[in-house]
KEKE-3310 file (N, C-alpha, C; in steps of 0.2 Angstrom, whole numbers, plus 5000, padded with zeros to 4 digits):
npx = (5512:5526:5538:5549:5566:5573:5586:5587:5577:5567:5561:5550:5544:5548:5558:5571:5570:5565:5574:5585:5580:5579:5592:5597:5589:5593:5606:5603:5598:5586:5573:5563:5551:5543:5529:5520:5513:5513:5519:5530:5530:5517:5507:5512:5511:5521:5537:5552:5568:5573:5582:5576:5564:5557:5544:5535:5521:5522:5516:5515:5528:5533:5525:5530:5543:5540:5536:5548:5555:5548:5549:5562:5561:5559:5549:5535:5526:5511:5510:5512:5527:5530:5540:5556:5568:5584:5589:5597:5600:5599:5587:5571:5555:5541:5524:5510:5499:5501:5509:5525:5541:5557:5574:5591:5598:5594:5586:5581:5570:5561:5559:5553:5544:5535:5534:5523:5520:5507:5497:5482:5474:5486:5491:5482:5486:5498:5510:5504:5500:5508:5525:5542:5555:5566:5573:5565:5553:5555:5556:5542:5535:5541:5545:5533:5523:5530:5528:5537:5536:5540:5549:5560:5578:5583:5574:5577:5588:5581:5572:5581:5586:5575:5573:5581:5572:5562:5558:5549:5548:5542:5545:5538:5540:5533:5533:5544:5556:5571:5580:5598:5608:5617:5609:5598:5603:5607:5594:5588:5597:5594:5581:5571:5555:5550:5539:5532:5525:5513:5507:5491:5483:5483:5477:5464:5456:5443:5451:5463:5479:5478:5483:5490:5486:5488:5487:5484:5476:5479:5481:5490:5493:5499:5506:5512:5518:5532:5538:5548:5548:5548:5558:5556:5564:5556:5558:5555:5555:5569:5573:5568:5578:5588:5594:5596:5589:5597:5600:5599:5613:5609:5599:5586:5579:5578:5588:5593:5609:5621:5635:5644:5639:5627:5627:5622:5625:5622:5626:5623:5611:5604:5601:5593:5589:5577:5576:5589:5595:5590:5589:5588:5583:5571:5579:5591:5588:5585:5598:5605:5599:5603:5616:5616:5610:5620:5630:5625:5624:5637:5641:5634:5640:5653:5650:5645:5657:5665:5658:5660:5674:5675:5668:5677:5689:5686:5679:5670:5676:5682:5695:5697:5687:5693:5704:5699:5693:5704:5710:5700:5697:5709:5719:5708:5693:5677:5675:5683:5700:5713)
npy = (5339:5337:5326:5321:5322:5330:5329:5340:5354:5362:5377:5382:5377:5379:5379:5380:5375:5362:5356:5356:5348:5336:5333:5331:5321:5311:5309:5301:5308:5313:5323:5337:5347:5362:5370:5384:5386:5397:5401:5412:5413:5409:5416:5415:5408:5399:5391:5397:5396:5385:5371:5358:5359:5369:5381:5373:5372:5382:5377:5363:5360:5361:5351:5340:5340:5339:5326:5319:5322:5315:5302:5298:5297:5309:5321:5331:5345:5354:5368:5384:5391:5401:5406:5404:5396:5394:5379:5368:5357:5360:5367:5374:5375:5385:5382:5388:5382:5380:5369:5362:5359:5350:5352:5348:5356:5371:5377:5390:5395:5404:5413:5429:5444:5453:5469:5480:5496:5508:5507:5508:5493:5486:5476:5466:5461:5456:5444:5440:5450:5459:5460:5456:5451:5450:5439:5429:5431:5437:5431:5426:5438:5444:5455:5462:5477:5484:5491:5500:5503:5516:5515:5518:5522:5510:5507:5513:5505:5493:5496:5497:5484:5476:5481:5472:5462:5468:5480:5490:5499:5508:5519:5524:5537:5541:5551:5547:5544:5551:5554:5555:5566:5558:5546:5549:5550:5537:5531:5537:5533:5520:5520:5521:5525:5539:5543:5556:5560:5556:5539:5533:5521:5504:5496:5485:5473:5462:5454:5454:5463:5479:5493:5508:5521:5539:5551:5563:5561:5555:5540:5525:5512:5496:5479:5472:5475:5480:5480:5485:5477:5481:5471:5461:5451:5437:5437:5436:5425:5422:5434:5432:5424:5432:5438:5451:5459:5465:5480:5478:5480:5485:5492:5487:5481:5471:5459:5443:5440:5428:5416:5408:5395:5396:5398:5407:5421:5416:5402:5386:5389:5392:5399:5400:5403:5415:5422:5425:5429:5440:5441:5428:5416:5402:5391:5394:5396:5383:5377:5383:5378:5365:5366:5372:5361:5351:5358:5358:5344:5341:5349:5342:5330:5333:5337:5324:5317:5323:5320:5306:5305:5311:5301:5291:5295:5306:5315:5305:5293:5276:5276:5288:5287:5277:5284:5294:5286:5280:5292:5296:5284:5278:5265:5257:5247:5247:5251:5243:5239:5236)
npz = (5598:5587:5591:5585:5580:5568:5556:5548:5546:5534:5529:5518:5503:5489:5474:5479:5492:5490:5482:5491:5501:5494:5491:5504:5509:5500:5505:5515:5526:5539:5535:5535:5527:5528:5522:5516:5505:5496:5483:5475:5461:5457:5450:5437:5420:5416:5420:5415:5407:5414:5412:5402:5407:5403:5402:5410:5421:5436:5448:5444:5443:5456:5462:5457:5462:5476:5476:5473:5484:5494:5489:5492:5506:5513:5522:5520:5525:5525:5531:5540:5546:5560:5569:5576:5587:5595:5603:5615:5608:5594:5584:5587:5580:5578:5573:5564:5569:5582:5584:5587:5580:5578:5574:5569:5561:5552:5538:5528:5515:5511:5501:5492:5493:5480:5479:5472:5463:5467:5456:5447:5442:5440:5448:5445:5433:5435:5432:5420:5408:5414:5417:5423:5421:5408:5404:5409:5403:5391:5378:5376:5374:5363:5350:5352:5357:5369:5385:5398:5415:5424:5439:5446:5446:5440:5430:5418:5414:5413:5402:5392:5392:5388:5375:5368:5364:5357:5345:5348:5361:5375:5387:5402:5411:5423:5433:5442:5437:5432:5419:5416:5406:5398:5399:5392:5379:5377:5377:5366:5356:5355:5351:5360:5365:5375:5388:5397:5413:5426:5428:5428:5427:5423:5409:5404:5393:5394:5402:5396:5394:5388:5387:5393:5404:5407:5420:5416:5405:5393:5383:5380:5369:5373:5372:5382:5398:5407:5423:5437:5452:5469:5479:5493:5505:5512:5527:5541:5549:5550:5556:5568:5574:5575:5564:5552:5538:5523:5513:5496:5485:5472:5475:5474:5483:5499:5507:5514:5520:5515:5514:5500:5500:5507:5521:5535:5546:5558:5567:5561:5554:5539:5522:5506:5489:5483:5495:5500:5488:5478:5464:5459:5447:5444:5442:5446:5460:5463:5461:5471:5482:5481:5484:5497:5504:5503:5510:5523:5525:5526:5537:5547:5546:5551:5564:5569:5567:5576:5588:5588:5590:5602:5609:5609:5613:5621:5635:5640:5637:5638:5642:5649:5659:5666:5671:5679:5689:5695:5700:5709:5717:5720:5726:5728:5725:5722:5735:5742:5747:5736)
capx = (5519:5530:5544:5554:5571:5575:5593:5586:5570:5567:5556:5549:5544:5549:5563:5577:5569:5564:5581:5589:5577:5581:5599:5598:5586:5598:5611:5601:5596:5579:5572:5556:5550:5537:5528:5514:5509:5512:5525:5531:5528:5511:5503:5515:5509:5526:5543:5557:5575:5574:5584:5572:5557:5555:5536:5531:5517:5525:5513:5516:5535:5533:5522:5535:5548:5538:5536:5555:5557:5544:5552:5568:5560:5558:5543:5533:5521:5508:5509:5516:5531:5530:5546:5561:5573:5589:5589:5603:5601:5597:5582:5563:5551:5534:5520:5504:5493:5504:5513:5532:5545:5564:5579:5598:5600:5588:5587:5576:5570:5555:5558:5552:5537:5536:5530:5521:5518:5500:5494:5476:5475:5493:5491:5478:5489:5505:5512:5501:5502:5513:5531:5547:5562:5567:5575:5559:5547:5556:5554:5535:5533:5546:5541:5526:5523:5531:5529:5541:5533:5546:5548:5566:5583:5584:5569:5580:5591:5576:5570:5587:5586:5569:5574:5584:5567:5557:5560:5544:5548:5540:5547:5534:5544:5529:5535:5548:5562:5574:5586:5603:5610:5619:5604:5593:5607:5606:5587:5587:5601:5591:5574:5566:5550:5549:5533:5532:5519:5511:5503:5485:5480:5485:5470:5464:5449:5442:5456:5469:5482:5477:5487:5492:5483:5491:5483:5482:5471:5482:5481:5495:5492:5504:5504:5515:5521:5537:5539:5553:5545:5553:5559:5558:5564:5552:5564:5553:5558:5576:5574:5567:5584:5593:5597:5593:5590:5601:5598:5603:5617:5606:5593:5580:5575:5581:5589:5597:5616:5624:5641:5642:5635:5621:5627:5621:5629:5620:5628:5617:5606:5606:5596:5594:5584:5576:5577:5596:5597:5584:5589:5588:5578:5570:5584:5596:5586:5586:5605:5607:5596:5607:5623:5615:5609:5627:5634:5622:5626:5645:5641:5632:5646:5658:5648:5645:5664:5667:5655:5663:5680:5674:5666:5682:5695:5684:5678:5667:5679:5684:5702:5696:5684:5698:5709:5695:5692:5710:5711:5696:5698:5716:5719:5701:5688:5670:5675:5688:5707:5716)
capy = (5341:5332:5326:5319:5327:5329:5332:5347:5357:5367:5382:5384:5372:5381:5376:5379:5371:5355:5354:5355:5342:5330:5332:5329:5314:5306:5308:5297:5312:5314:5330:5340:5353:5365:5375:5388:5385:5403:5402:5419:5413:5406:5419:5414:5402:5393:5392:5398:5396:5379:5366:5352:5360:5376:5381:5369:5376:5382:5372:5356:5358:5360:5345:5335:5341:5336:5318:5317:5322:5309:5296:5297:5297:5315:5323:5338:5347:5360:5373:5390:5392:5408:5408:5398:5398:5389:5374:5365:5351:5363:5373:5373:5379:5385:5382:5393:5379:5379:5364:5363:5353:5351:5350:5350:5362:5375:5380:5395:5396:5407:5418:5436:5447:5458:5475:5484:5503:5508:5509:5504:5487:5483:5469:5461:5459:5453:5437:5439:5455:5463:5455:5459:5449:5449:5432:5424:5432:5441:5427:5426:5445:5446:5459:5466:5483:5483:5497:5499:5507:5519:5515:5521:5522:5504:5507:5514:5499:5488:5498:5496:5477:5474:5483:5467:5458:5471:5487:5495:5500:5514:5520:5529:5540:5540:5556:5545:5543:5557:5552:5560:5567:5552:5541:5552:5549:5530:5529:5540:5529:5513:5521:5520:5531:5541:5547:5559:5561:5550:5534:5532:5515:5499:5495:5478:5471:5455:5451:5455:5469:5483:5499:5512:5528:5544:5555:5569:5558:5551:5533:5522:5505:5491:5472:5469:5480:5478:5484:5483:5477:5481:5464:5461:5445:5435:5436:5437:5419:5423:5439:5429:5421:5438:5440:5456:5459:5470:5483:5475:5485:5488:5496:5484:5478:5469:5451:5440:5439:5422:5414:5405:5389:5397:5399:5414:5423:5412:5395:5381:5392:5393:5402:5399:5405:5422:5426:5427:5431:5443:5440:5421:5413:5396:5386:5397:5394:5375:5376:5386:5373:5359:5368:5372:5354:5348:5361:5356:5337:5341:5351:5337:5325:5336:5336:5317:5314:5325:5315:5299:5306:5312:5295:5286:5298:5312:5315:5299:5287:5271:5278:5294:5285:5273:5289:5297:5281:5280:5298:5296:5278:5276:5258:5254:5245:5245:5252:5238:5240:5230)
capz = (5596:5584:5595:5580:5580:5561:5554:5545:5545:5529:5529:5512:5498:5482:5471:5483:5498:5488:5480:5497:5504:5490:5492:5511:5509:5496:5509:5521:5532:5540:5533:5535:5523:5530:5516:5517:5499:5493:5479:5472:5454:5456:5445:5430:5416:5415:5422:5409:5409:5417:5407:5401:5410:5400:5400:5414:5425:5442:5453:5442:5445:5463:5464:5455:5467:5482:5475:5473:5491:5497:5486:5496:5513:5516:5524:5518:5529:5523:5537:5541:5551:5562:5572:5577:5592:5597:5609:5616:5603:5588:5584:5588:5575:5580:5567:5565:5572:5589:5585:5586:5577:5580:5569:5571:5557:5549:5531:5526:5508:5511:5495:5493:5491:5475:5481:5466:5464:5468:5450:5446:5437:5439:5452:5442:5427:5437:5429:5414:5404:5417:5418:5426:5420:5401:5403:5411:5399:5385:5372:5375:5371:5358:5344:5354:5359:5376:5389:5404:5420:5428:5447:5449:5441:5436:5425:5412:5412:5411:5395:5387:5391:5384:5368:5364:5362:5353:5343:5350:5368:5377:5394:5405:5417:5429:5438:5447:5434:5429:5415:5415:5399:5395:5398:5387:5373:5376:5375:5359:5351:5354:5348:5365:5366:5382:5389:5403:5416:5430:5426:5432:5427:5418:5406:5401:5390:5395:5406:5393:5394:5382:5387:5399:5404:5411:5424:5412:5401:5387:5383:5375:5368:5374:5373:5388:5402:5412:5429:5442:5458:5475:5481:5500:5507:5518:5532:5548:5553:5551:5560:5575:5576:5576:5558:5549:5531:5521:5507:5490:5482:5467:5478:5472:5489:5505:5507:5520:5517:5516:5510:5494:5501:5510:5528:5538:5552:5564:5566:5560:5551:5532:5518:5499:5484:5483:5502:5500:5481:5475:5457:5457:5443:5447:5441:5451:5467:5464:5462:5478:5487:5481:5488:5504:5507:5503:5515:5529:5527:5528:5544:5551:5546:5555:5571:5571:5568:5583:5593:5588:5593:5609:5612:5609:5617:5625:5642:5643:5634:5643:5645:5653:5665:5670:5674:5684:5694:5698:5704:5715:5722:5721:5725:5730:5720:5725:5742:5745:5745:5732)
cpx = (5523:5537:5550:5560:5575:5582:5592:5579:5571:5561:5555:5549:5544:5555:5569:5576:5568:5570:5585:5587:5579:5588:5601:5595:5590:5604:5609:5599:5589:5578:5565:5556:5543:5535:5521:5510:5508:5518:5525:5528:5521:5507:5505:5512:5514:5532:5548:5564:5578:5576:5579:5565:5554:5547:5532:5527:5521:5523:5515:5524:5536:5530:5526:5541:5546:5538:5543:5557:5554:5547:5558:5567:5559:5551:5541:5526:5518:5506:5513:5520:5531:5536:5550:5566:5578:5588:5596:5605:5600:5592:5575:5560:5544:5530:5514:5499:5496:5508:5520:5536:5552:5569:5586:5600:5594:5590:5580:5576:5563:5553:5557:5545:5539:5531:5529:5519:5510:5497:5488:5477:5481:5493:5487:5481:5496:5505:5508:5503:5508:5519:5536:5554:5562:5569:5570:5554:5548:5554:5546:5532:5537:5542:5535:5528:5524:5532:5534:5539:5539:5544:5554:5572:5584:5579:5572:5584:5586:5573:5575:5587:5581:5569:5577:5578:5562:5560:5555:5544:5546:5541:5542:5537:5540:5530:5540:5555:5564:5580:5591:5604:5612:5614:5599:5597:5606:5599:5586:5591:5597:5583:5569:5561:5550:5543:5533:5525:5517:5506:5497:5483:5484:5478:5470:5457:5448:5448:5463:5472:5481:5481:5488:5489:5487:5485:5480:5477:5473:5482:5486:5493:5499:5502:5507:5518:5526:5538:5544:5550:5550:5553:5561:5558:5559:5556:5562:5555:5565:5578:5573:5573:5590:5597:5593:5594:5594:5599:5603:5607:5614:5600:5586:5576:5580:5582:5593:5604:5618:5631:5639:5639:5629:5621:5626:5626:5628:5622:5622:5611:5608:5600:5598:5588:5583:5577:5584:5598:5591:5583:5588:5582:5577:5575:5590:5595:5587:5593:5607:5605:5600:5614:5622:5614:5616:5631:5631:5624:5633:5645:5639:5637:5651:5656:5648:5652:5667:5664:5658:5670:5680:5672:5671:5688:5693:5683:5674:5669:5681:5691:5701:5692:5688:5702:5705:5694:5698:5712:5707:5697:5704:5716:5713:5697:5682:5671:5680:5695:5709:5721)
cpy = (5335:5332:5323:5324:5326:5332:5339:5348:5362:5371:5384:5379:5374:5377:5375:5374:5363:5352:5352:5348:5335:5328:5329:5322:5309:5304:5304:5301:5312:5322:5332:5346:5356:5371:5378:5388:5392:5405:5409:5419:5410:5409:5417:5408:5397:5396:5392:5398:5390:5373:5360:5353:5366:5376:5377:5374:5376:5377:5365:5355:5357:5353:5339:5334:5338:5328:5315:5317:5316:5303:5294:5297:5303:5316:5330:5339:5354:5364:5379:5390:5399:5410:5402:5401:5392:5385:5371:5359:5354:5368:5370:5378:5379:5386:5386:5389:5377:5373:5366:5357:5355:5349:5352:5355:5365:5378:5384:5397:5399:5412:5425:5438:5453:5464:5480:5491:5503:5511:5505:5499:5484:5476:5464:5458:5456:5446:5436:5444:5459:5458:5459:5458:5447:5441:5427:5425:5435:5437:5427:5432:5448:5450:5462:5473:5483:5490:5495:5505:5510:5518:5517:5521:5516:5503:5508:5508:5494:5490:5496:5488:5474:5476:5477:5462:5461:5478:5492:5495:5507:5514:5526:5531:5540:5545:5553:5544:5549:5555:5557:5561:5561:5546:5543:5550:5541:5528:5531:5535:5522:5514:5519:5526:5532:5545:5550:5560:5555:5545:5533:5525:5510:5496:5488:5477:5464:5451:5452:5462:5473:5490:5502:5519:5533:5548:5561:5567:5555:5544:5530:5514:5501:5484:5469:5475:5477:5482:5481:5483:5479:5474:5464:5454:5443:5433:5436:5431:5420:5428:5437:5426:5426:5440:5446:5457:5465:5473:5480:5481:5488:5493:5493:5481:5476:5461:5449:5438:5432:5421:5410:5399:5390:5398:5406:5415:5419:5405:5390:5383:5394:5396:5401:5401:5413:5426:5428:5430:5433:5442:5433:5419:5406:5391:5388:5395:5387:5374:5378:5381:5367:5360:5369:5365:5351:5351:5359:5349:5337:5344:5346:5331:5327:5335:5329:5314:5317:5321:5309:5300:5306:5305:5290:5289:5304:5310:5309:5293:5282:5273:5284:5292:5281:5278:5292:5292:5280:5286:5298:5290:5276:5268:5254:5252:5243:5246:5248:5240:5234:5226)
cpz = (5593:5588:5591:5580:5573:5561:5552:5544:5540:5529:5522:5507:5491:5480:5475:5489:5496:5486:5486:5500:5500:5491:5499:5511:5505:5500:5516:5527:5533:5539:5533:5532:5526:5525:5517:5511:5496:5489:5476:5465:5452:5451:5438:5427:5416:5418:5416:5412:5413:5413:5407:5404:5408:5399:5405:5419:5432:5447:5451:5444:5452:5465:5462:5460:5474:5481:5475:5480:5495:5495:5490:5503:5517:5518:5522:5522:5527:5529:5536:5547:5553:5566:5574:5583:5593:5603:5610:5611:5595:5588:5584:5584:5577:5574:5569:5568:5579:5589:5584:5584:5578:5575:5571:5567:5554:5543:5529:5519:5507:5505:5497:5491:5486:5477:5474:5467:5464:5462:5449:5441:5436:5442:5448:5436:5429:5435:5423:5409:5407:5419:5421:5424:5412:5400:5405:5406:5392:5378:5371:5373:5366:5352:5346:5356:5367:5380:5395:5409:5424:5436:5450:5444:5437:5431:5418:5409:5410:5404:5390:5386:5387:5377:5364:5361:5358:5351:5345:5358:5370:5385:5397:5412:5424:5435:5443:5444:5430:5425:5415:5407:5395:5394:5393:5380:5372:5374:5368:5354:5350:5352:5353:5366:5373:5383:5396:5406:5420:5427:5431:5432:5421:5415:5403:5398:5390:5398:5402:5393:5388:5382:5394:5399:5409:5415:5420:5406:5395:5388:5378:5375:5369:5374:5379:5391:5407:5417:5434:5449:5464:5478:5488:5502:5513:5523:5539:5552:5555:5556:5567:5578:5576:5570:5555:5542:5529:5514:5501:5487:5476:5469:5476:5477:5495:5504:5513:5517:5520:5513:5504:5494:5505:5518:5530:5543:5558:5563:5566:5556:5544:5528:5511:5495:5485:5490:5503:5493:5477:5467:5454:5453:5447:5447:5445:5458:5468:5465:5469:5483:5487:5485:5495:5507:5508:5509:5522:5530:5529:5535:5549:5552:5551:5562:5573:5571:5575:5589:5594:5591:5600:5613:5613:5614:5621:5632:5645:5640:5640:5646:5650:5660:5669:5674:5680:5690:5698:5702:5710:5720:5724:5720:5727:5724:5723:5733:5745:5742:5741:5736)
residu = (MET:ASP:THR:THR:ARG:TYR:ASP:ALA:VAL:ILE:ILE:GLY:GLY:GLY:ALA:ALA:GLY:LEU:SER:ALA:ALA:THR:THR:LEU:ALA:ARG:ALA:LEU:ARG:SER:VAL:LEU:VAL:ILE:ASP:SER:GLY:THR:PRO:ARG:ASN:ALA:PRO:ALA:VAL:GLY:VAL:HIS:GLY:TYR:LEU:SER:ARG:ASP:GLY:THR:ASN:PRO:LEU:GLU:LEU:LEU:ALA:ALA:GLY:ARG:SER:GLU:VAL:LEU:SER:TYR:GLY:GLY:THR:VAL:LEU:ASP:ARG:GLU:ALA:VAL:SER:ALA:ARG:ARG:THR:PRO:SER:GLY:PHE:GLU:VAL:ALA:LEU:GLY:ASP:SER:ARG:ARG:VAL:PHE:GLY:ARG:ARG:LEU:LEU:VAL:THR:THR:GLY:LEU:THR:ASP:GLU:LEU:PRO:PRO:VAL:GLU:GLY:LEU:ARG:GLU:GLN:TRP:GLY:LYS:GLY:VAL:VAL:HIS:CYS:PRO:TYR:CYS:HIS:GLY:TRP:GLU:ILE:ARG:GLY:GLN:ARG:ILE:GLY:VAL:LEU:GLY:THR:GLY:PRO:LEU:SER:ILE:HIS:GLN:ALA:LEU:MET:PHE:ARG:GLN:TRP:SER:PRO:GLU:ILE:THR:LEU:PHE:LEU:ASN:ASP:THR:VAL:SER:PRO:THR:ASP:GLU:GLU:TRP:GLU:LYS:LEU:ALA:ALA:ARG:SER:VAL:ARG:VAL:VAL:GLU:GLY:ALA:VAL:ALA:SER:VAL:ASP:SER:VAL:ASP:GLY:VAL:LEU:ALA:GLY:VAL:SER:LEU:ARG:GLU:GLY:SER:SER:PHE:SER:VAL:GLU:ALA:LEU:ALA:VAL:GLY:SER:ARG:MET:GLU:ALA:ARG:SER:ALA:LEU:LEU:GLU:SER:LEU:GLY:LEU:ALA:SER:GLN:VAL:HIS:PRO:SER:GLY:ALA:GLY:ARG:PHE:ILE:GLU:THR:ASP:ALA:MET:GLY:ALA:THR:ALA:VAL:PRO:GLY:VAL:TYR:ALA:ALA:GLY:ASN:VAL:SER:ASN:LEU:MET:ALA:GLN:VAL:ILE:THR:ALA:ALA:SER:GLU:GLY:VAL:MET:ALA:GLY:ALA:ARG:ILE:ASN:ALA:ASP:LEU:ILE:GLU:GLU:GLU:THR:ARG:TRP:ALA:VAL:GLU:GLY:ARG:PHE:GLY:PRO:PHE:SER:ALA:ALA:SER:GLU:ALA:ALA:VAL:SER:GLU:ALA:VAL:LEU:GLY:GLY:GLN:ARG:HIS:GLY:LEU:ALA:ARG)
# end
């Protein structure tokens, strides 16, 4: 058992967790990052929209982030955190190897899981020919034949979004999307092709996306396919502390609610990145990690200032001890009368 009592234990070593750890370590805090090594964007070739780091391989970005945390005295542990509980002095985190670690504050940056529709060949192309975010991938597939796989009402919005990057957009309704009259007009006005019928498979040749096939037999050539996944926060550890995930207003999935600086409804517990913001890109998650780290440091300062005040004027101060002695002993000292 690691008996070290860290100022902060961070669960999740992605952009949010590592940014928070760097912020706290630079504030001279003892910080431990616990990471299971399963980043959401691992299948992607590069991170985009991250100023000065555009196109960097996701794993290389995380490796650089770890190095920064270590350079400021932080600790990174390659393990899985399975549960957490409150203790009189903070929080105890149980690891998958039965070890336990302790922290005064807890930050959860475990991200989310993309749940994809059960279409043959779709998962194999995820992060390659199959994409989800136009701001993350639009430039790379600009001008190509782009298909949009219908998964719900947001698919129409997605088709109209990707139209910005290519004039050749095909929306596959997939027996799940039913456009309103107004939406049909929008799709027609933007020259978005609409194909009815259930999608049977996402097809590839030598590992490269080639097209989409319908159950009734028709096939359509596409060079990229956009799909809106259902995004589910990895919230099991937070739920072990009494927090419940909420349905996102867009209907895109479930998340853990926090305030603007990452504080949850449980005192001392914070969250940042995709676990609390389903739409956050990597640079957004990093920013939220910095804010959460600063908020945790401020919270710790408030606690330490309170301890200092209590130490000087509180129940164990010299003045209070003298008052108690006077009340109990009166004029006696060490059993003797003055």
